[in-house]
N, C-alpha and C positions, 0 to 999 in steps of 0.2 A: 396670260390673260385675254382674252375676248370680246369681243364688244356684239352687241344684240341688239338689235333696237325691240325698246319695252313692249310693244306688242306680239310681235313672237316671244318672246320672251315669258310671255302670258299665254299662249298659243302651250308652249313644249311643257310650259311646269302645269298645266291644266291636265296633255297630255298625257306626262309623269305621271301625275296625279291616279287617271283613268287606270293605269298600269300599277297602283300602287309600287312605284320606281319612285326614287329621289332625282332630283334634278340630273344632278351629275349621270347620276346611275343611266336612266336614259337618255342621255346627251353620246356615252360612254357602246353603248350597246348600237346605236343609229351611226356614230363612226366605222364603227367596226364595222359594222358590216355595210353599209359603204365600203371599206377597204375590200373590205372580201368581195363583193360587187364588181372590184372595177378589175378586180386580180380576175379574177374569169373570162371579165369582157379584153381582157391581154391578153390571156391563156387562146380562148378561141380565135382571137383572134390571130394569132401564131402559125395557130395549128389549121386558119383558113392560108394565111400568104404561104406555108409548108405545103397542103393539099394542094396549091395549084404551081407550085410547082413543076416543070414534067422531067422523069429520069433523064438524066445522060446518057446519049447513043454512043456510047465504046467499043462498038464495033463484036459487041457477044463478051467483049473479052470485062471480066470483073476489076476493079479496082485494087484488088489484092496483087491479084496478077499486075497490071499495068508498075504496080508502085515495086513488088518483086524485081521486071523485068531492068524498070532504070535503076535498080539498088544495084544489079548488075553487071549496069555496062560503064556503073563509071571504073 
């Protein structure tokens, strides 16, 4: 159960009626929209951070080659 101030509840009900929705359906749609937007923002932030990472300089050798050489040295 959640608590919503009466004034906000009246505004929610009015908007739901305008959209021909129930209160529950309206709140569900808003919650889904907000969660999707938050997920997009999170993904965008991760992409931004990944883009900011500079590639490693491994002296022209690939990571696979370095792993191979390390395995062969044991």
